[in-house]
N, C-alpha and C positions, 0 to 999 in steps of 0.2 A: 579700763586699761592700768594696771600697777605703775603707780610712776617711777618705781625703782627700775623694771624693765626700760621706759623711756630712756630713763638717766643712763642707763647701760649703754645703751644703743647711741645717745649721744656723746659718750666718753669715747666708744669705739671711732665714730665718725671723725670728731677732733684730735684724737691721739695719730690716728692715720693723715690726717691732712698738714698738722706739725711736722711731720716726718717726709712730705712730698715738697720735693724742691725740681726746679727745670733747670738750673746754672750748668752748664758746660764747663768745666776746668779746660785750660789748654794741655796738648797733647805735643809732643816732637817724636819722631821717630831716629833711630841711631841703627846703624850696622859697621859693624868693625871686622874686616878682612884679615886672618892672618894669613900670612905668606906660608908657602909647604915649607919652608927652612927655618919659621919661625922666628927670624929675624929682626921682620918689621911688619907693619899692621896701618892699615887705612882706615880711618875713622870718616863716617858720613852722616853729619845730622841734618835732618828733613825737618822742619819747620814751615809755619804760615805767616805770613808777613806781619799780619798783625800783632802776633807776639814780639816782634821785633820792635815797636813802637816805642816800649819803656826803657830800652836796651840804649836806642838811639836819641833818645832826651824827647821825642815827639807827643803829642797829644795822643791820648787811648782810643780817641777815634781816627786818628789818623794812620792809616795805611801808606807804609813807605813805598814810593816810587819805584820802578825799576833803576833809575838814575841816581837816586838815593843811594838804594843797595849797593849798586857799583861803585861807587864815589867812598862808601863808608863800609867798604868790605873788611878793611882793619880791623875797625873799630868791634864788628861782628866776630871776627875771631878770636880777638883778644879777649872779650867776654866770653865766647864759647870755651877757651881754652882755662880762663881762669875757675870756669866751672866745671868742666868735665875732664877730668884724671885718668888717661890710660897709663896702667903701671905693668911692667914685668916682673911678678911677683910682689913685693916692697921695692923696688928700684923703679925711677924716673927715668924713661929713654929719652934722647934727643927729640924734639918737634920740627917737622918739615910742612910747612902750610901748603896747601894745594890751592885753594881759592875759596870763591863764592860763585854759583852759579843757580840762574831761576830755571825751574823745572815746571812742567804741565803735564798731570796724569790725571785729567778730567777738573784740578782747581788749580791755581798757582801756589806752589812751594819755593824755598828759598835751601837752596843746598850748601853748607859750608863742610869742607874737608880737610883732614891734614893726614900726616904720616908719621909715625915714630919709626926708628930705627935703633935697634938694640945690639951690644957688642955681642953678646952671648943668645943664645936659642930661647927663646920665651917658653917657660914651660909651665908658668901660671900665669894666665891676661887678668886683670883687675881693673873695672872701672867704678869709678868715684866720680858719680853724679848727680851735680848741683844745682844745674839748670833751672832757673825762674822760680825756684822756691822762693827766695823773698818776695818775689811779685805776687805769685799765687801758689799758696800753700797746698793746693788740690792739683797742683801741675801735675801730669806723669809721664815718664820717655818710655818708649817702647823701643826694646833692644834686642837685636837680632848680631849673633856672632856665628861667624863663618870662618871653619879651619878645613880645608879638603871639602870632601864628602858630609861633614858633619854640619849641624848647625846648631845653637844654642840660642833660647829666648828668653828675655825678662822683661818684666813691667815693675818699671823705677819709682818710685815715690819719695816724698820726704821721711817716712817712716820706714822706707826701704830703699836707700840709696847706693848701696856696693852690690857689683855685679862679680862674681869671681867663676873661674872655670880653669880647673887643670886639666891641661889638654890632653895628659895622658888616661885622664879618669872619666868617670861618667860623665854625660852631657846635661848642664843644669836645663830644667824646665821651667819657666816661668808662664806657660801657657796657659796655667791657670787661675793667671789673674784675670783672664777672660769668664771663665766660669761666675768669680766673683763678680764681676762686672755683669754679668747677665744677672745674677741673684739682686744686686744694688738696683738695677734698673729697675724690677718690675715692683720692688719694695718701697720704690721712691717714686713710682708713676703712678702718682692717686688717680687718673683718669683710667688707668686699665683697673686698677683696684677698683675703682668705683663701679665699674662695667661688669666685674666679677661677681661684685657684692648681690649688683641687681638681679643677677642668676641665680643666686644663692637664697634669697630671701622668701620663693616660691617652690623649693625646692624639699622644704621638711614638711609641706601640708600636702594631704591628698582629699579628694571631693569623693565621699560615698555616702549614700542615704541620703544625699541631700543637704548633708552638715561636711563641715572642715574637719578633718582628724588630723590628729600630727603622726607623720611617721616614722617609724623606728629610725635611730641614728644610723644603723647600717643602710637600712634600704635610701635614705635621703643621700648619703654616700654615692650608692649604685647609681642612683637618679642622675645625681649632677656629675659622676665620672664621666657617662657618656656626652653630655654637653660639653664639658672641659675637654677633651677628649677632640672633640670636632673645632672648639676653640685654639687648641695644642697645635691642630694639623694645619687648621688653615694660617695662623700667622706664623707658623714654620716655613711655610711654602711662600710667602709673600717675604718672609724676613730673609732667606735664602736668595730667591731671586732678584730683590733689591740690592741685596749687599754684595751680589756678583754683577752688577748692569744691567739685567734682563728686564727690568720694571723700574719706570722711573715716573713719579704722580709729583706734582708742587708740592711742598711740604706744608703751606696753607689751606689746601685741601682736605690732604689725609688728617691733621690735627683737626680739622672741624667735622670731618665726618665722624671721627674718633668721639668725639662730644656729643654729636648727632647719637651716635648709639648709643649713649649714656641715658639720655632722652626717652629715644624710642622704648628701650627693654623698660626703663621706669615708669612710663608712661604706660605700658602694656601691663606691669605688675598692680597699677592704681587701677586700670579701668576694664579690663579685661578678667573675669573670673577666674578660668581658668586657661592660661596662657598656651597656646599652641604651636606646632614649627619651630622650638625652641633649637632646636638643634641646627635645622637650616638656617635659620636667622644668626644664631651665632656662630656659623661655619661662614656666611657671609661678611659680617663686620669683623671678624676673625682677620679675615685676606686684608682688610684695612688697617686695624692694629698692627700687623706685622710689617706694613710698611711704616707705621709710627716706630716700632723697637727698630728698624732698620737705620733711620734717620737718625738714631742717636749710635749706633754701634759705629757708622760711618766715619765718625770721630777718632774711633780709636784701634778702627782697624789698618795694619800697613800695609804700606803701596804693594806688597807682593806676600805670597804663600799667606791667604786669608783662610783656606778652608780650615784648618783647625780651630782659630779664631772664632772663626764664625759657628762652627758646631758647639764648642767649649761655649758660647757666651747664650747661645738658645738653649742649650742643656741648662743652663744657670736660670734663664728667664722660666724653663718650666719647674725648677727648682723652688723658686722662689714663689710661682703660680702656687704650687703643691702644699708649700708651707703657708700662703694664706690659706688656701682651703681647708686643712689638716684644723687650723687654729680657730678661723672664723665660724665655720659649719658648727662644732659644737656649740658655741654661743649661742648663734640663731635659733639652733635648734632648743637649748635649753627655755628662750625665751618664747620660743612657742610653747613648750611644755608648761612652764608657768603662766602663761594668757589663756591658755586651752586654744583649740583650733579655732574656734567661733573668732574669737576677740582678737586673736593674734592675724587671721586672715583681712577681717574686717575694718581694725584699726590701726593696728602696728607695720602691717606692711603698706598701706596708703600713705601712713607718716613718714616710714623709713624712705618709700617712691619719691615722696613730696621734696624731701632733702638734695636725694639725688638728681630729680628733675631741677632743681636750684641751681645745684654745680654743675650740671650739664650745660644748662641754658648759658650760664656765666662762662664758662670755656668755650662755649659757641662764639657769643658777643666778643669774647677777646679776639679769638683766631680770625671770626671773620671780618672785624674790625680793626685788626691789629691795637688795642687799647690793653690798658691792664687796669682789672677789677679785683680778681683773687691774689693777683701774684705768685701763685703756684701751680 
């Protein structure tokens, strides 16, 4: 087998792995409701208690108790008002504090609320959002602005920290940030990519006349299209069902089965000459991968109005998945062409599968025993 073919594959593995990460940045949810007469607006900020630790000067691993939050709510509101400014055009309106309360919506959250009162009707509402960026540069604020029967949404970050809405004009739509999140998640989810690569490895060859032949690129695309469609349909079903609360499984179990799915497909590639029933197997494992996607999306979904964010996140996952197939399949096809069908199937596929098996087993150990081996 040519050394440059092996080198090319190693580069693909390492480049993809270096981009992968499992860190989840902090998030907060804001709602600003503008009164019909446009002379006042109520701002509600919902955050998870662990994100308050640094604000209150506590150890990062300490989750503030209900009593601590109640006793120090003034500090929390001070911090929020220093980092979130609500403006009428370019004018600052007087602020009236409403208070801090604990809420339960499946998880425990803290809601901070205040009201702005303006002398003149608000024509343009602006939010300058700089919460937690000095603590976590990757923090994101999901904002929903409501005026009458109209709703605007945005995802605020360190790079995009300003929201502006001319109330008489078009409603700004920040929902497409969820599309970006979906693309980002699949591109940074190396376990999902590894599973896809396992499916792609044998899509470019076919057994004819007792010999392995390299398929045409178009033929390979058609073959993999049916398999990827099953994967897409399966993980879309469980992603939507889990995000809407219809299905719930322990995260450790889900992540362990995802790792096991990589091992299964890679072992089959290595020892079964012509793997069969790939469509059915892919659909079954796709259901589990969808639960993995849902566990990541759960951190970003707003407390209400989840349908559009959910659908756009799922679309982003599909677009990212399609991009992987379009970019990687021609490379695999080229490697098979250079090596020849027999050498590719008997040497390169087993070597590549061995890499996938090793990765899958290491992830499985990490997830079953809650230890860190790979760190991504």
